[in-house]
C-alpha atoms as one frame of an Amber mdcrd trajectory, in Angstrom:
protein
   5.079 -57.429  -8.951   5.120 -54.871  -6.122   5.510 -57.620  -3.482   8.404
 -59.114  -5.421  10.054 -55.694  -5.613   9.660 -55.199  -1.842  11.099 -58.659
  -1.081  14.018 -58.002  -3.402  14.611 -54.634  -1.732  14.668 -56.166   1.759
  16.950 -59.032   0.712  19.285 -56.681  -1.083  19.583 -54.114   1.733  20.446
 -56.713   4.336  22.561 -58.948   2.090  24.851 -56.594   0.236  26.924 -53.523
   0.866  25.910 -50.861  -1.598  27.183 -47.428  -2.502  23.633 -46.087  -2.314
  23.077 -47.443   1.176  26.397 -46.027   2.391  25.489 -42.580   1.027  22.128
 -42.634   2.800  23.616 -43.784   6.102  26.156 -40.940   6.014  23.717 -38.270
   4.871  20.699 -38.887   7.096  22.368 -37.824  10.389  23.580 -34.598   8.737
  20.124 -33.981   7.361  18.663 -34.489  10.828  20.989 -31.902  12.310  19.971
 -29.327   9.722  16.267 -29.972  10.097  16.373 -29.758  13.868  18.105 -26.381
  13.629  20.532 -27.172  16.370  22.838 -24.568  17.850  26.277 -26.029  18.359
  28.858 -24.417  20.631  32.296 -25.624  21.706  34.670 -23.816  24.063  38.319
 -24.927  24.179  40.576 -23.357  26.840  43.950 -22.206  25.518  46.945 -20.264
  26.872  45.610 -17.156  25.114  42.093 -17.490  26.456  39.094 -19.636  25.524
  38.609 -20.558  21.881  34.910 -20.560  21.073  33.362 -22.252  18.053  29.616
 -21.872  17.621  27.083 -22.416  14.871  23.546 -21.174  15.133  21.451 -22.376
  12.207  18.472 -20.191  13.137  19.590 -17.015  11.432  22.272 -14.886   9.782
  25.068 -16.361   7.720  24.669 -19.659   9.559  21.190 -19.950   8.077  22.622
 -19.688   4.569  25.185 -22.326   5.397  22.446 -24.489   6.886  20.352 -24.232
   3.726  23.375 -25.039   1.590  24.116 -28.124   3.656  20.433 -29.104   3.480
  20.401 -28.942  -0.319  23.650 -30.890  -0.709  22.656 -33.599   1.792  19.205
 -33.963   0.225  20.777 -34.476  -3.180  23.096 -37.121  -1.742  20.136 -38.946
  -0.141  18.237 -38.887  -3.432  21.307 -40.156  -5.273  21.690 -42.999  -2.777
  18.012 -43.946  -3.147  18.342 -43.917  -6.941  21.378 -46.222  -6.767  19.514
 -48.648  -4.494  16.491 -48.747  -6.805  18.748 -49.293  -9.820  20.565 -52.216
  -8.197  17.355 -53.811  -6.888  15.832 -53.669 -10.360  18.993 -55.140 -11.818
  18.955 -58.018  -9.342  15.241 -58.627  -9.861  16.153 -59.610 -13.425  18.751
 -62.116 -12.195  18.017 -65.537 -10.748  20.217 -67.984  -8.867  19.025 -71.592
  -8.870  20.516 -73.446  -5.903  20.444 -77.216  -6.411  21.305 -79.458  -3.467
  21.401 -83.254  -3.617  20.795 -84.935  -0.271  21.784 -88.565  -0.002  22.736
 -89.074   3.630  20.378 -90.991   5.869  20.428 -88.697   8.919  21.364 -85.357
   7.377  21.012 -82.495   9.858  23.189 -79.899   8.163  22.380 -76.417   6.987
  20.665 -75.989   3.641  23.005 -75.035   0.812  20.861 -72.016  -0.046  21.738
 -70.342   3.257  25.475 -70.676   2.593  25.578 -69.095  -0.876  28.147 -66.254
  -0.767  26.873 -62.677  -0.923  28.823 -61.952  -4.108  26.458 -64.253  -6.034
  23.895 -61.735  -7.276  20.279 -62.549  -7.938  17.096 -63.904  -6.412  17.619
 -67.361  -4.923  15.443 -70.345  -5.744  16.271 -73.661  -4.115  15.749 -77.111
  -5.626  16.209 -79.943  -3.162  16.868 -83.359  -4.717  16.308 -85.821  -1.876
  17.426 -89.383  -2.678  17.337 -90.704   0.896  14.176 -92.725   0.262  16.353
 -95.285  -1.512  18.658 -95.743   1.485  18.869 -98.772   3.786  21.483 -98.640
   6.549  23.299 -95.873   4.719  23.554 -97.764   1.427  21.461 -97.026  -1.655
  19.621-100.227  -2.515  17.021 -98.645  -4.784  18.965 -96.360  -7.117  16.004
 -96.296  -9.508  14.132 -94.180  -6.933  16.919 -91.604  -6.918  17.201 -91.718
 -10.698  13.479 -90.979 -11.084  13.855 -87.908  -8.899  16.748 -86.620 -10.974
  15.001 -87.398 -14.266  12.421 -84.678 -13.592  15.077 -82.054 -12.838  15.571
 -80.778 -16.430  11.862 -79.920 -16.714  11.960 -78.196 -13.322  14.992 -76.125
 -14.343  13.412 -75.231 -17.692  10.260 -74.030 -15.939  12.235 -71.853 -13.536
  14.341 -70.416 -16.383  11.309 -69.595 -18.500  11.147 -65.876 -19.441  14.672
 -65.292 -18.091  17.579 -64.409 -20.331  20.322 -67.041 -20.183  22.814 -64.324
 -19.235  20.735 -63.515 -16.130  20.756 -67.120 -14.883  23.329 -68.738 -12.640
  23.509 -71.972 -10.678  24.932 -73.066  -7.345  25.522 -76.806  -7.003  26.330
 -78.932  -3.980  25.382 -82.185  -2.403  26.245 -85.356  -0.552  25.047 -88.282
  -2.625  26.426 -91.250  -4.602  29.032 -90.261  -7.174  26.972 -91.318 -10.253
  24.070 -89.127  -9.125  26.305 -86.116  -8.526  27.964 -86.555 -11.924  24.509
 -86.849 -13.510  23.435 -83.640 -11.778  26.467 -81.937 -13.322  25.574 -83.280
 -16.774  22.017 -81.993 -16.418  23.108 -78.480 -15.440  26.232 -78.462 -17.710
  28.515 -75.407 -17.945  26.605 -73.218 -20.379  25.507 -70.910 -17.554  27.636
 -69.478 -14.776  27.892 -72.233 -12.167  29.321 -72.043  -8.651  30.149 -75.401
  -7.070  30.330 -75.701  -3.289  31.193 -78.617  -1.033  30.418 -79.802   2.485
  33.328 -79.553   4.901  32.971 -82.614   7.120  35.456 -81.220   9.637  33.856
 -77.803  10.084  30.305 -79.106   9.470  29.504 -76.347   7.005  29.155 -75.589
   3.297  32.249 -73.957   1.830  33.325 -72.284  -1.341  36.447 -73.627  -3.024
  38.584 -70.797  -1.687  41.994 -72.324  -0.984  45.173 -71.835  -3.010  46.061
 -74.145  -5.871  48.768 -76.567  -4.711  49.725 -77.382  -8.314  48.995 -81.109
  -8.005  47.433 -82.652 -11.126  46.394 -86.001 -12.540  49.065 -88.358 -13.780
  47.780 -90.294 -16.787  48.665 -93.857 -17.738  47.520 -96.255 -20.448  46.377
 -93.713 -23.009  49.330 -94.129 -25.353  49.151 -97.930 -25.242  45.559 -98.115
 -26.485  45.182-100.438 -29.482  43.651 -98.963 -32.654  39.995 -99.856 -33.093
  39.265-100.183 -29.360  35.596 -99.304 -28.819  35.229 -99.567 -25.032  37.605
 -98.597 -22.218  37.561 -98.462 -18.442  38.561 -94.972 -17.324  39.662 -95.042
 -13.669  39.900 -91.636 -11.984  41.376 -91.567  -8.470  40.952 -88.097  -6.964
  40.449 -89.114  -3.321  40.563 -92.884  -2.709  42.226 -95.450  -4.973  40.327
 -97.169  -7.767  41.717-100.715  -7.693  42.215-102.771 -10.850  41.009-105.916
  -9.073  37.648-104.283  -8.316  37.306-102.892 -11.839  37.968-106.316 -13.383
  34.940-107.758 -11.572  32.657-105.795 -13.928  35.010-104.939 -16.821  37.112
-108.064 -17.347  38.477-107.212 -20.802  38.267-103.448 -21.378  41.637-101.634
 -21.477  42.217 -99.562 -18.330  43.133 -95.876 -18.572  44.217 -94.390 -15.254
  44.080 -90.805 -13.987  45.549 -90.458 -10.501  45.769 -87.219  -8.547  49.148
 -86.562  -6.986  49.145 -86.581  -3.152  45.415 -87.224  -3.188  43.279 -87.269
  -0.058  39.709 -86.492   0.933  40.733 -82.876   1.584  42.894 -82.053  -1.445
  40.170 -80.419  -3.524  39.410 -77.033  -1.940  40.808 -74.897  -4.771  38.581
 -73.600  -7.575  41.507 -73.187  -9.954  42.823 -76.657  -9.180  39.439 -78.201
  -9.903  39.157 -76.311 -13.168  42.543 -77.669 -14.241  41.631 -81.219 -13.193
  38.376 -80.971 -15.139  40.286 -79.809 -18.203  42.621 -82.798 -17.902  39.622
 -85.128 -17.686  38.044 -83.526 -20.728  41.309 -83.737 -22.676  41.610 -87.468
 -21.934  38.020 -88.167 -22.992  38.496 -86.164 -26.193  41.694 -88.088 -26.920
  39.813 -91.363 -26.471  37.116 -90.160 -28.861  39.739 -89.276 -31.471  41.132
 -92.795 -31.204  37.752 -94.303 -31.987  36.466 -95.107 -28.486  32.653 -94.971
 -28.432  31.875 -96.271 -24.925  33.502 -95.353 -21.614  33.011 -97.192 -18.331
  33.980 -94.579 -15.736  35.190 -95.533 -12.260  35.435 -92.335 -10.229  36.617
 -91.900  -6.650  36.347 -88.189  -5.906  34.867 -85.625  -3.515  31.357 -84.417
  -4.276  32.437 -81.109  -5.820  34.817 -82.777  -8.279  32.139 -85.315  -9.243
  29.759 -82.445  -9.983  32.372 -80.495 -11.921  33.388 -83.381 -14.165  29.722
 -83.835 -15.034  29.323 -80.182 -16.002  32.210 -80.314 -18.500  31.111 -83.524
 -20.230  29.782 -82.514 -23.648  26.381 -84.123 -24.226  26.658 -84.203 -28.017
  30.250 -84.745 -29.077  31.767 -87.184 -26.578  31.428 -90.982 -26.251  28.693
 -92.798 -24.375  29.503 -92.988 -20.689  28.362 -95.084 -17.746  29.517 -94.243
 -14.238  29.854 -97.084 -11.725  28.854 -96.894  -8.072  31.344 -98.371  -5.589
  30.029-100.273  -2.568  32.747-101.720  -0.334  30.440-104.283   1.294  29.048
-105.630  -1.954  30.871-108.675  -3.404  30.506-107.157  -6.900  32.106-103.881
  -5.631  30.247-102.012  -8.383  26.653-103.320  -8.117  25.095-100.633 -10.302
  25.915 -97.866 -12.726  24.201 -94.948 -14.455  24.401 -94.512 -18.211  24.526
 -90.773 -18.728  22.184 -88.884 -21.082  24.912 -88.095 -23.599  25.805 -89.135
 -27.162  22.172 -89.213 -28.264  20.705 -90.834 -25.136  17.849 -88.610 -23.941
  17.319 -90.093 -20.472  19.724 -91.496 -17.909  19.513 -95.286 -17.584  20.179
 -97.546 -14.614  22.414-100.587 -15.039  22.064-103.142 -12.229  24.291-106.175
 -11.806
């Protein structure tokens, strides 16, 4: 317990600006002057003769002033120390679980844990989900390997959250991996705890928060109003970066009605706003809820989106009250275009399932 307190103290002092630390930094030099009993003298020449200012803390009225300063500065130092101890104890009760999914063959980037902003309070614990073992020439050919690694994540999270109040837990999510695996990671974590989603900036080669302004662009929705009553299965095509083409979808869903959600002015760099992503996620949730109200029980999702949006859409998908959902993986070089999919652990399904074609 003592070692944990010391580690928390060191991390906190060097990671955050604190009122207590500022008070101590200001007060200690003053305290040193008083303790050393320095005699200070300054002579300033003026037109009326030299102006002399001196302070001798060794006796007389200066001694009283010195003692007064000593008492005040000591109290300020003690107050600063008390504030530091209070904040360290507060943070020792808080935990930040940083989950990073790595799915690139030759990844050499910085770990997500090191890029978490300083305003995220709490002791960091990193979980690395490495799915690169299933990669051949940059393409996942053994998605079952990756799925097995993710299937153990709920137990790992539960173990790390044990004995912690839910209010003291927060998550940071990020990763570069196939879209179905990122969405599944979002479903596993969900949005019941405070969750910060970050993304990898391929241009700057760094992890970034979603800190840009909202450009106001949203999904345009087509096909929802034309859905026939009694339809049980639909193909929901969400284009947030690249286009999801009907011809590719029809290779695996030849008869299901197609519902389209297309982001205005979309590109691979049109997602760096937290507010924008929240609004896009709400649109996605509204569409899925509308489908459920119309009797749809099974959704085949075709999602082309940056990693952070894929994660976010997974976090907002209600595990209990929304339709079954399978998310298809796009592979340009594969003649099937969507050679495999992941059925999400929602709507009563306890474990994610792999669908291979």
